[in-house]
N, C-alpha and C positions, 0 to 999 in steps of 0.2 A: 517436636511440634516447635514451631516459627515462633520467634519473640521479636515482636516489631517495636521499633523505638518510642511508640505511644500509639494511642487507641484511632487518633482522628487522623483518619486516611483519607487522601484526594488521588484520583484517577486521570489523568489526562491522556485520550485516547485518540487515533485518526477515526475518521468520520465515514469511513468507508467499511465495507463486510467483514476485512479481518479485522479493525479496529474497534467496531462494533463488538463482535463476538467475543475478541479478546478481553474489552472489559466489562462484560457480562459474567463470562467463566472465573475470571478473577474477582470480580467481586461476589458471586456464590462462592468460591474454596475460600476468601475471608471471611464471611459469614459463617460458614461450616465449622472454620474456627475461633467463632464468635467477636470477630472483629467488624462488628455493625454499622459502627460509625464510618459510612462510606460514600463518597462523593464523587460523582465522574463528571468529567467536561470533553466535550468530543469539541476537536478542531481540524484543522488540515495543517500539514506542514508548513507554510508559509505562514500562517497566524499564528503558529507555535509561540512565540516569544510573547506575542500581544496576549495568548489564554494566560500565561504565566502570570505575567504583570497584574489581572484581573484578579487575581486570587489573595486573599489576605493570607498573609503567611502567619500571623497570630489563628488561626482557623484549623490548621493542621500541623500533623508530627510526621507524616512520612508522606511522599510523594510519589506514586509512580507514573513511568512512562509505558506506555504499551504501544507497539507499531508504530512508534517515531520517535525520536529524540533531537534534543537541541545539536545544532550545529556546532556549539562551544558552549562554556562555562557562564558566557558573558549574561544571558538571561536570568542565570540561578544566584547573583551575585545576593547576597543578604540570606541567602538559604544554609549557610554553613551547618547550623546546627539541625536542620532537618534531615531524616532517613531518604535517601533520593535509591531508588529501585528502578531500572530501567530492562524492560522486557521486549527487545526487538531483533527483527531480520533483515534490516536493510543494512548496505555496506556502507553508509554515510553514517551509520550510527557509531562508527570506527574512528570517526573524524573528532570526535568531542574530546579536548584534552582535561584530563582529570588535574585538577591544580590542588596546592595545598590547602588542605581541611577538609576534603573531599576526595578521601583515598579509599580505595575499593577494599573491601573487609571491616570497615569502620562505618561512616555514615553514607557510604555508597557502594553501589554493587549494579553489575552490568550481567545479565543472562542474554546473551545475543549468539545468534547461529545463521549468516548469512548465505548458505552454502547452496540454499534454493531446496533445501529437501522441507522446510517446516512452513507454516504460518506462523505469524506472532500468534496468532489464538493456539494453535497447539504446544507453541514455546510455552506460554501460558501456565497453560496444561501442564505440561512436563514440570514445571518450576513448582509448582503447587505440589507434584507428587513428589518430587525431589526434596524439596524443605519439609517435608511432613507435613503439609498444611492438611490435606484430606488424603483419605485411603483410597487407592486408583479405585479399587471395587464397588466402592459407594457412590464413586466419583464419574466413572466411565462413561456411562450414558447418561443425558444426553452430549455430555460438555465435550466428550473425544470426536463425537461425530461431527459437531459443530467444527472443532479445530479441522478436520479433515475437510468439510467443505471449504472454508476459507483457503485452505491450502492449494485447491485444487483452483481457485479464482485466482491464484497468484501466477497461474501459467498462462500461456497462450491459447494453446487449444484445451478447450476444456473435457473434461473426459467423466466429470459427475454431472448430468443433468441438471440437478438442484442447485448449483454453489451459481451456475450461469444465471439462473433465474431472482436466487439470493441477492446477488449482485445488483441487478436492475433493481428489484425492489430498495436498496438503499440507496442507490441513486436516485429514484422518485420519493421514495418516503422522506429522506433525510435520516440522521444518523439516530436521532432523540425518537424519532416514532419507529425506526426499526429497530432501535435496543428495545421496547416496548413489545413488539411483536414476537421477536426472539426470546424474550422473558416469558411470554405467558406460552411459549413451546418448550423450553426446558421446566416451568412449572409443573408441565405435565396437562395444560390445556388442550394440547395436540400430541397425542398418544403415537400415532402413528410411527414408525421408526424411520422412514422416510420423509417425512414431512408433507405427504401427499394431502390429507384434509387442510394443511393449512394452506396449501399450494392453490388449491384448488378456490380454496373461498378468498385468499387475499392478491395472490402474488399473480395469478395468468392474469387476471383482471389489469394488473401495472402491466403487465409485460404487454398485453395487447393494445393499450391506450398507445405506448411508446412505439410499436412496431413499425407504425406508418413514416415516424423521425426518422428510425435507425434504416428503415428501407431507402426512403430520401439520401440520407447522408451515405450510406453505401454506396449509391447509384452514384453519386458526384465524385467519391473515393476511385472507382471503377474507371469513369469515363476522365479522370485528370491523370492517370497512375503513368508515372515515367521511370524506366528502368536503368541503373546505374551499378557499376563496380565499386564498392569500397576497400581499398587496401587496410586491412588491420592486423597488427602481429605478424606482418608478413604473409599475410594470405586474403587475396580476393574472395570478398563475401559479393553475392548477388543482393541490391537493396531496390526496394520499391517504393518509390515515392510518389506520396498523394495527399491530397486535403479531404477532411471531412466539415462537417455541421454537426457537431455534437455526438457522442458516442463513441468515441474513439476507439474505445477495447472491443467493442461489439462489432464496427464495422471493419476491423481488421481481419476478422475470420472472412470477410470475401476472398482474403488473398489465402487461404486454409492449404490450397492447393500447392502452397510453394513454402512447404514449410521449412525448407533449406534457406530462404532468403530472409533479411533483413527489412522489417516495415518502416518505413518512416512516415508518421501521418501528421501534419499540422493543422489541428481541430480552429477552423476558423470563427466558432463560437465562444471558446474558452480563451485563444491566443496562446495555445500549449503544442506542445510537440509528445506523442507518442512513438515508442519502440517497442517491437515485438517480435519475437522471434521462435521457432522451434528449433536451430541449429544448436547441437549439441556442443559444441567448440565455441560460442559466444558467448559472453555474457555482458548484458547489454546494458546491467549497472555500473560495470566499468567506465561504457561510453559514457553514459549520463553524469556520471559525476565528473566526470572531464568538463562537462558544460555546466556544472551547477546545478544538475539534479541528483535522481536517484531512482529508486526502486528495486527491481530482480532480475537476476540472469536472464529470464525471457519475457519480461514486461518492465517498462520504465518510461522514464519521461523526464521534460526538462521545458526550459525557457529561454530564448532568446529575446531579450527587452528590444534590442533595436534593430529588429527585424524588418519594419513596417518599411523605411525607405528603400529597402534593398527589391520590395517587388515591383518596380514597375517595369523590370525586365523580363516579365511572365514568371507567374506565380510558382509553380510548382518546379522552375529550374532555379531562380531566387531562393527558396527554402532549401533545396539541395547545397547551392552554392554558399548562403549562410552558416548551413549546417558545418560542409568541409573546412569552410574557412576559419568557424571558431574552433572547429577540433585541430586545425593545425596551430592556433596561437597556443591551445593548451595542454599540448601532447608533444612529446618530441616523434611519436610514431607519425609518420607523415599518411594522411587519409587521401592517397590518389584517387581520382575517379575516371569513370569513363561511361559516355552514357550510351545503351543501348537503343535509344530513340530517337 
């Protein structure tokens, strides 16, 4: 049975479907082991440092990061006497430099796998089992199933229908309300194994409300698409570049007939770039990391803060040029490009 450094536990989690699922699974496992004084904070990677600063260090003994991780130890200064546990599946989580006073195996530990085979939620589940916090036969359902749903959402093309619908709900409801809905499910108020009573009651109505905006954003992406080739790791990869207005993850599916291609979408609503692919030899998180972003092998994202001045020469062409120019600056691998339109 795990013995933590204290009883007062704070959990910081990403506010997407995987992060919310991770926090819920972790909280449930800790409560099953009589660690009942837990507080959850939902945030986004860009706001993580600010979120850490809002938490009074006198109010907790143990701090978990799930589905995200500080990029450095700078935001953790003053927390050397706290137990810090990171459970994550992003390649960027390996960037953190463990400094003196925060050594793995003492007051700092990491449980990280960025192979693309796991969601953060499934890693949290596995950590609870491996650390003997809970017995798997008593905890497997519904928590293992929830981790599998979150795992599917990290892919570009989804194979479990419920994962797409749950992710829509998380986007619309927000992290805190999504957490409450998932908790009702895991507490047994929705008993069907595949969530259908809950989906029929809540989620389909949310999906229907967003469907028109998704359709309009998808039409924009189809209309303005241009095709290029990117040389990465000595191989040429087809790239489809376009723009959308929100719902980039959903919009990218209009190009699902090109699973071999890299999809690069610039979301005008959120001023953010999304990368998607189903090509087995491409790891998008490696590319995104070069540009200050992150994500997963088949779904990643990044920002280019000074892109706006470049857009006068044609939106999609400028997006492509800004992307390849910045990638050239950040890596020794030259991303030569060729337009096919």
